C-alpha positions in Angstrom: 0.0 0.0 0.0 1.5 3.3 -1.1 0.2 5.9 1.4 -0.4 8.8 -1.0 -3.8 8.4 -2.7 -3.5 9.7 -6.3 -5.6 12.7 -7.3 -5.2 15.1 -10.2 -5.4 18.3 -8.2 -4.5 17.1 -4.7 -0.8 16.3 -4.0 -0.7 15.3 -0.4 -3.8 13.2 0.3 -2.8 10.3 2.5 -4.3 7.4 4.4 -3.1 7.2 8.0 -4.1 3.5 8.1 -1.6 0.7 8.4 0.7 2.2 11.0 1.5 -0.4 13.6 1.6 -0.2 17.3 5.1 -0.8 18.8 4.3 -4.4 19.8 3.4 -5.2 16.2 0.0 -6.7 17.1 -2.3 -3.9 16.0 -2.5 -1.4 13.2 -4.5 1.8 12.4 -7.5 0.8 10.4 -7.1 1.8 6.7 -9.8 3.9 5.2 -10.8 5.7 8.4 -8.4 8.6 8.8 -7.1 10.8 6.0 -4.9 13.9 5.9 -4.6 16.2 2.9 -3.6 19.4 1.3 -6.5 21.9 0.6 -9.7 20.2 -0.5 -10.8 23.6 -1.9 -9.1 22.4 -5.1 -11.9 19.8 -5.6 -14.6 20.5 -8.2 -17.9 18.7 -8.6 -18.2 16.8 -11.8 -14.5 15.9 -12.1 -12.8 12.6 -11.6 -11.1 14.0 -8.4 -14.5 14.7 -6.9 -15.8 11.2 -7.7 -12.6 9.7 -6.2 -13.1 11.7 -3.0 -16.8 10.9 -2.6 -16.0 7.2 -3.2 -14.0 7.2 0.1 -17.2 7.6 2.1 -15.9 10.5 4.1 -18.4 11.7 6.7 -16.5 14.5 8.3 -14.2 17.2 6.8 -12.0 19.4 9.1 -10.5 22.4 7.5 -7.6 23.8 9.6 -7.0 26.9 7.6 -7.8 30.6 8.5 -11.1 31.9 7.3 -9.3 34.4 5.1 -7.5 31.5 3.4 -10.8 29.9 2.7 -12.2 33.2 1.3 -9.2 33.5 -1.0 -8.8 29.9 -2.1 -12.2 28.3 -1.5 -13.4 25.4 0.5 -14.5 21.9 -0.4 -17.9 22.1 -2.1 -20.8 21.3 0.1 -22.3 17.8 -0.2 -24.9 15.9 1.7 -22.5 13.0 2.4 -20.3 14.9 4.9 -20.3 17.6 7.5 -17.8 20.4 7.2 -16.0 22.1 10.1 -13.6 25.0 9.9 -11.2 25.0 12.9 -8.3 27.4 12.5 -5.8 26.0 14.9 -3.1 28.5 14.0 -3.5 32.0 15.5 -0.2 33.8 14.4 0.0 34.1 10.6 3.4 34.0 9.0 4.6 33.8 5.4 6.9 30.8 4.9 7.6 31.7 1.2 9.0 35.1 2.3 11.4 33.8 4.9 15.1 34.4 4.5 17.4 31.6 3.3 19.3 31.4 6.6 16.4 30.1 8.6 16.8 26.4 9.5 13.4 24.6 9.0 13.7 22.2 11.9 14.0 24.6 14.9 11.9 27.4 13.2 8.9 25.2 12.4 9.1 23.3 15.7 8.7 26.6 17.5 5.7 27.5 15.3 4.2 24.1 16.1 4.5 24.9 19.8 2.7 28.2 19.3 -0.1 26.4 17.6 -0.3 23.8 20.4 -0.7 26.6 23.0 -2.7 29.2 21.0 -5.1 26.8 19.3 -6.3 24.7 22.3 -10.0 25.4 21.7 -9.8 24.3 18.1 -7.5 21.4 18.6 -9.8 20.1 21.4 -12.8 20.3 19.0 -10.8 18.6 16.3 -10.0 15.7 18.5 -13.6 15.4 19.7 -14.7 15.2 16.0 -12.1 12.5 15.4 -13.4 10.5 18.3 -17.0 11.0 17.2 -16.2 9.8 13.7 -14.3 6.8 15.1 -17.3 5.8 17.3 -19.7 6.1 14.3 -17.3 4.1 12.1 -17.3 7.0 9.6 -14.1 8.1 7.6 -12.8 11.6 8.4 -10.3 13.8 6.7 -8.5 16.9 8.0 -6.5 19.3 5.9 -4.8 22.7 5.7 -3.2 24.4 2.7 -0.3 22.1 1.9 -1.3 19.3 4.2 2.1 19.7 6.0 2.3 21.8 9.2 -1.1 22.3 10.7 -2.3 18.9 9.3 1.0 17.3 10.4 0.6 18.6 14.0 -3.0 17.2 14.3 -1.9 13.9 12.8 0.9 13.6 15.3 -1.5 14.1 18.2 -3.9 11.6 16.9 -1.3 9.0 16.1 0.3 9.4 19.5 -3.0 8.9 21.2 -3.4 5.7 19.2 -0.1 4.5 20.7 2.0 4.9 17.5 5.7 5.5 18.3 7.6 8.7 17.8 9.8 7.6 14.9 6.7 6.6 12.9 4.9 9.9 13.7 8.1 11.7 12.6 8.1 9.6 9.4 4.5 10.4 8.7 5.2 14.1 8.9 8.2 13.8 6.6 6.2 12.0 3.9 5.2 15.4 2.6 8.6 15.4 1.0 7.2 13.1 -1.6 4.7 15.8 -2.5 7.1 18.8 -2.3 7.9 19.1 -6.0 4.2 19.3 -6.9 3.4 21.7 -4.0 6.3 24.0 -5.2 5.1 23.8 -8.8 1.6 24.8 -7.6 3.0 27.8 -5.7 5.0 28.9 -8.8 1.8 28.7 -10.9 0.0 31.0 -8.5 3.0 33.5 -8.4 3.9 34.2 -12.0 6.6 31.5 -12.1 8.6 32.9 -9.2 10.2 30.6 -6.6 9.8 31.0 -2.9 12.5 33.0 -1.1 12.9 30.3 1.6 14.6 27.1 0.5 12.6 25.3 3.3 9.3 26.1 1.7 7.2 23.0 1.1 9.8 20.8 2.8 9.1 18.5 5.8 12.4 17.4 7.3 12.1 14.9 10.1 13.8 17.4 12.5 10.7 19.5 12.6 8.5 16.8 14.2 11.3 15.4 16.3 12.0 18.8 17.9 8.3 19.6 18.3 7.6 16.3 20.1 10.7 16.8 22.3 9.5 20.3 23.2 6.0 19.1 24.0 7.4 16.4 26.2 9.7 18.8 28.0 6.8 21.2 28.7 4.0 18.9 29.4 5.4 15.4 29.8 4.1 14.0 26.4 1.1 14.1 24.1 -1.4 12.6 26.6 -0.3 15.0 29.3 -0.7 17.9 26.9 -4.2 16.8 26.0 -5.1 16.6 29.7 -3.4 19.8 30.9 -3.6 22.2 28.0 -6.8 20.9 26.3 -8.6 20.0 29.5 -9.7 16.6 28.1 -9.9 13.2 29.7 -6.8 11.9 27.8 -7.2 8.3 29.0 -10.8 8.2 27.8 -10.0 9.8 24.5 -7.1 7.4 23.9 -9.3 4.4 24.8 -12.0 5.6 22.4 -9.6 6.1 19.5 -7.8 2.8 20.1 -11.0 0.8 20.5 -12.5 2.0 17.2 -9.4 2.8 15.0 -7.0 0.0 15.8 -7.4 -3.6 14.5 -5.4 -6.8 14.6 -3.0 -7.3 11.7 -4.6 -9.3 9.0 -3.3 -12.8 8.1 -0.6 -12.5 5.4 -1.3 -14.2 2.2 1.4 -15.4 -0.3 3.5 -12.9 -2.2 3.3 -12.8 -6.0 6.1 -11.4 -8.2 6.4 -9.9 -11.6 9.2 -8.2 -13.6 9.0 -4.4 -13.6 8.2 -2.5 -16.8 9.3 1.0 -17.7 5.8 2.3 -16.7 6.5 1.1 -13.1 9.4 3.6 -12.7 7.4 6.3 -11.0 6.1 3.8 -8.4 9.6 2.5 -7.8 10.9 6.0 -7.2 8.1 6.7 -4.6 8.8 3.4 -2.9 12.5 4.1 -2.7 11.9 7.6 -1.3 9.4 6.3 1.2 12.0 3.8 2.4 14.6 6.6 2.7 12.2 8.7 4.8 11.5 5.7 7.0 15.3 5.3 7.6 15.9 9.0 8.3 13.2 9.1 10.9 15.0 6.3 12.7 18.5 7.7 12.4 19.6 5.2 9.7 22.2 6.4 7.2 21.6 4.5 3.9 19.4 6.1 1.3 18.3 9.7 0.7 15.1 10.9 -0.8 15.5 12.0 -4.4 18.8 10.3 -5.0 17.5 7.9 -7.7 15.0 9.0 -10.4 12.9 7.1 -13.0 15.9 7.0 -15.4 17.8 4.9 -12.9 15.2 2.2 -12.7 14.6 2.1 -16.5 18.4 1.7 -17.0 18.5 -1.2 -14.6 15.6 -2.9 -16.4 17.6 -2.7 -19.6 20.9 -3.9 -18.1 19.6 -6.3 -15.4 16.3 -7.0 -13.7 13.9 -5.1 -11.4 11.2 -7.1 -9.6 8.0 -6.2 -7.9 6.3 -8.1 -5.1 2.6 -7.9 -4.3 0.5 -9.0 -1.3 -3.3 -9.1 -1.7 -3.0 -7.1 -4.9 -1.0 -4.2 -3.2 2.6 -3.4 -3.8 4.7 -5.0 -1.0 8.3 -4.5 -2.1 10.8 -4.5 -4.9 14.5 -5.2 -5.6 17.1 -4.8 -8.4 19.2 -7.7 -9.7 22.5 -6.8 -11.5 24.8 -9.2 -13.3 27.9 -7.1 -12.8 28.9 -4.5 -10.2 32.4 -3.2 -10.8 31.9 -0.1 -8.8 31.8 -2.1 -5.6 33.3 -5.5 -6.5 35.7 -4.7 -9.4 36.0 -6.9 -12.5 34.7 -10.4 -11.7 33.8 -13.6 -13.7 30.1 -14.2 -14.2 29.7 -16.1 -11.0 27.2 -14.0 -9.0 24.1 -11.9 -9.1 24.2 -8.6 -7.2 21.2 -7.6 -5.2 20.4 -3.8 -4.8 17.7 -1.7 -3.4 15.8 -4.4 -1.6 12.8 -2.5 -0.2 9.4 -3.1 1.2 6.4 -0.8 1.6 6.9 0.7 5.1 4.4 -0.5 7.7 2.0 -2.3 5.3 4.1 -5.1 3.8 3.4 -8.4 5.6 5.9 -9.5 8.2 8.9 -11.3 6.7 8.5 -9.7 3.3 12.2 -8.6 3.2 13.4 -12.1 3.7 10.9 -13.4 1.2 12.2 -10.9 -1.4 15.8 -11.9 -0.6 15.0 -15.6 -1.1 13.2 -14.9 -4.4 16.2 -12.9 -5.7 18.6 -15.7 -4.7 16.4 -18.2 -6.6 16.6 -16.0 -9.7 20.4 -16.0 -9.4 20.5 -19.8 -8.8 18.4 -20.3 -11.9 21.2 -18.8 -14.0 23.7 -21.2 -12.6 25.6 -18.6 -10.7 26.7 -19.8 -7.3 26.9 -16.5 -5.4 24.6 -13.8 -4.3 26.3 -10.6 -3.5 25.3 -7.2 -2.0 26.7 -4.3 -0.2 25.6 -1.8 2.5 27.1 1.4 3.8 29.9 0.7 6.2 28.2 3.2 8.6 25.0 1.1 8.7 25.7 -1.8 11.1 22.0 -2.6 11.5 21.6 -3.5 7.8 24.8 -5.5 7.9 23.5 -7.5 10.8 20.2 -8.1 8.9 22.1 -9.6 6.0 24.4 -11.6 8.2 21.3 -13.1 9.9 20.1 -14.1 6.4 23.3 -16.1 5.7 25.6 -13.5 4.2 29.1 -13.1 5.3 31.4 -10.1 5.1 34.1 -10.6 2.5 35.6 -7.2 2.2 35.3 -3.4 2.3 35.2 -1.0 -0.6 36.3 2.4 0.8 35.6 4.5 -2.3 32.5 3.2 -4.1 30.9 5.7 -6.5 27.7 5.6 -8.5 28.5 8.6 -10.5 26.0 10.9 -8.7 28.0 12.1 -5.7 31.1 11.7 -3.6 32.7 8.3 -3.1 31.5 6.4 0.0 32.6 3.3 1.9 30.6 0.0 1.7 30.8 -3.4 3.3 30.8 -6.3 0.8 28.7 -9.3 1.7 28.4 -12.7 -0.1 26.3 -15.8 0.2 27.1 -19.2 -1.4 23.8 -20.4 -2.8 22.8 -24.0 -2.3 25.3 -24.4 0.5 
């Protein structure tokens, strides 16, 4: 399941379903909580409008200022949902006009704390509406302009009350990075082709949410304490209501199916890679970076090697690349191995054990060619990934201190190898 739901005019519409509790037993129910950029961009009679109505949303919470709604419009009225305008931000500021020296993490985290303390009346009502929708088993969506800051703050509070851990909450915030290019293009279209003055405009670095949650904890003791002290709500009762109605046991995992990727799959592969990179960054893992590989990379690998997709219950669950040479890391070698790259699963929603299943399928592809070795590498600074592969039967056979893929500075990797059929 790719979290962003595709619309023509909306760029940051996401399902909050699928996030798992830390014990791994429960997940947020899909199709019940959505977050988005401005739904004022929807127009009746369009495919976007039909897609939205098909979700069965019963409650829409618009977190923007009334003057934003006057200038840009609101979602069209419809008998299937109730509309609420709750402007949780009380101190307007123009992000596009900020100077280039302002660091997004500390600056936006401070703005989030202002919202948390200024907008208590509106935040309380928003949480009440989320609870009411949960009890009535009716989908709800909340949004602001870009679906990033005000929307991200409310999403963080709801996910925390559901018992989702801070790295996942941070990751959910940073997923706006996948929509940043489209949000920037939209801003330029509205502003005669100009670019924002602030390089951080439209960006959602993980540091923003990490610093905000740390500040909230330092001041109140955590999200539930904030809800009790600042909002005056029964935090235990609210959390119990949300968890009772919005969490469910993980479904039984069905078998994975596989198919070779085609050029038309390149955009989905880029989004999957970037989503994995944001998952890693939210957990302090140094391996991949969002935007480092584009569609051209995957199309080239399809021509020169293989790219495979895995599906579970009809939804994308993961992918990997299979190369037949890798001189950048391993140097010239005889045709004795297949080289596995970018083994990735859909964060949170892939069935347990998907990574190992993909690895085994890649090894079977190599064995079918008569090659006796599977090889791969990981950043030398990533001991967690090295341990994962060692547990899967790979052994360290060397280091390459200056690997380069032609897109940046050389970097050090650990070389791992597995004898197939042993």
